[in-house]
C-alpha positions as CSV (number, residue, x, y, z in Angstrom):
1,X,-64.8,58.1,163.9
2,X,-64.5,55.2,166.4
3,X,-65.5,57.4,169.3
4,X,-68.4,58.9,167.3
5,X,-69.7,55.4,166.3
6,X,-69.3,54.1,169.9
7,X,-71.3,57.1,171.2
8,X,-74.2,56.6,168.8
9,X,-74.4,52.9,169.5
10,X,-74.2,53.6,173.3
11,X,-77.0,56.2,173.0
12,X,-79.1,53.6,171.1
13,X,-79.3,55.7,167.9
14,X,-78.7,52.5,166.1
15,X,-80.0,49.1,167.3
16,X,-76.8,47.3,166.4
17,X,-73.5,47.5,164.6
18,X,-75.3,46.1,161.5
19,X,-77.8,49.0,161.6
20,X,-74.9,51.4,161.9
21,X,-73.2,49.7,159.0
22,X,-76.2,50.0,156.8
23,X,-76.6,53.7,157.6
24,X,-72.9,54.4,156.9
25,X,-73.0,52.2,153.8
26,X,-70.1,50.0,155.0
27,X,-69.8,46.4,156.0
28,X,-70.4,45.2,159.6
29,X,-66.8,44.0,159.5
30,X,-65.7,47.6,158.8
31,X,-67.7,48.9,161.7
32,X,-66.0,46.3,163.9
33,X,-62.5,47.3,162.6
34,X,-63.2,50.9,163.4
35,X,-64.6,50.2,166.9
36,X,-61.7,47.9,167.7
37,X,-59.4,50.9,167.5
38,X,-60.9,51.9,170.9
39,X,-59.1,48.8,172.3
40,X,-55.8,50.5,171.8
41,X,-54.1,51.6,175.0
42,X,-55.3,54.9,176.4
43,X,-51.8,56.3,175.9
44,X,-51.8,55.5,172.2
45,X,-55.3,56.9,171.8
46,X,-54.1,60.1,173.5
47,X,-51.0,60.4,171.3
48,X,-52.9,59.8,168.1
49,X,-55.6,62.3,169.0
50,X,-53.0,64.9,169.9
51,X,-51.9,64.8,166.2
52,X,-55.2,66.5,165.2
53,X,-58.0,65.8,162.9
54,X,-57.5,65.6,160.0
55,X,-53.9,64.5,160.0
56,X,-51.6,66.6,158.0
57,X,-49.7,63.6,156.6
58,X,-50.4,60.1,155.7
59,X,-47.7,58.6,158.0
60,X,-50.4,57.3,160.3
61,X,-52.9,55.1,158.6
62,X,-55.6,53.1,160.2
63,X,-54.1,49.8,159.0
64,X,-50.9,50.5,161.0
65,X,-53.0,51.3,164.1
66,X,-54.9,48.0,163.7
67,X,-51.6,46.1,163.8
68,X,-50.9,47.6,167.2
69,X,-53.9,45.8,168.6
70,X,-51.9,42.5,168.8
71,X,-49.3,44.1,171.0
72,X,-49.2,44.8,174.8
73,X,-49.9,48.4,175.9
74,X,-46.2,49.0,176.5
75,X,-45.3,47.6,173.0
76,X,-48.1,49.8,171.5
77,X,-46.6,52.9,173.2
78,X,-43.1,52.1,172.0
79,X,-44.3,51.5,168.4
80,X,-46.4,54.6,168.1
81,X,-43.6,56.8,169.6
82,X,-41.1,55.3,167.1
83,X,-43.5,56.1,164.3
84,X,-43.6,59.8,165.2
85,X,-40.3,60.3,167.1
86,X,-42.2,61.1,170.3
87,X,-39.9,61.3,173.3
88,X,-39.9,58.2,175.4
C-alpha cells in the first residue's frame, strides 16, 4: 500500500497527501503513517515483501513495523529477523 500511495503521489495523480487521504477516506495522519513505512531499511522492506501479500498470518502487523522506525537499520534487521526466525 505504501509503495502504491507513493507512486500515485509521485505521478501527480493526487495534488497532495490530503487529496489522497480524502480519496481513500482516511485521515492525512493515516497517509503519513503508511508512507513512513517506506523509511524502514531496504533490508527490512525486502524481508517483509518476501512474506507475500496478503500475509498468511497476523504475526506481522503494521503497528509493529512502525515501531521499527525508531531503530537503526541494523536494529531493524535484527528485530524483524527475530520476529520471523529468519537466519542472521
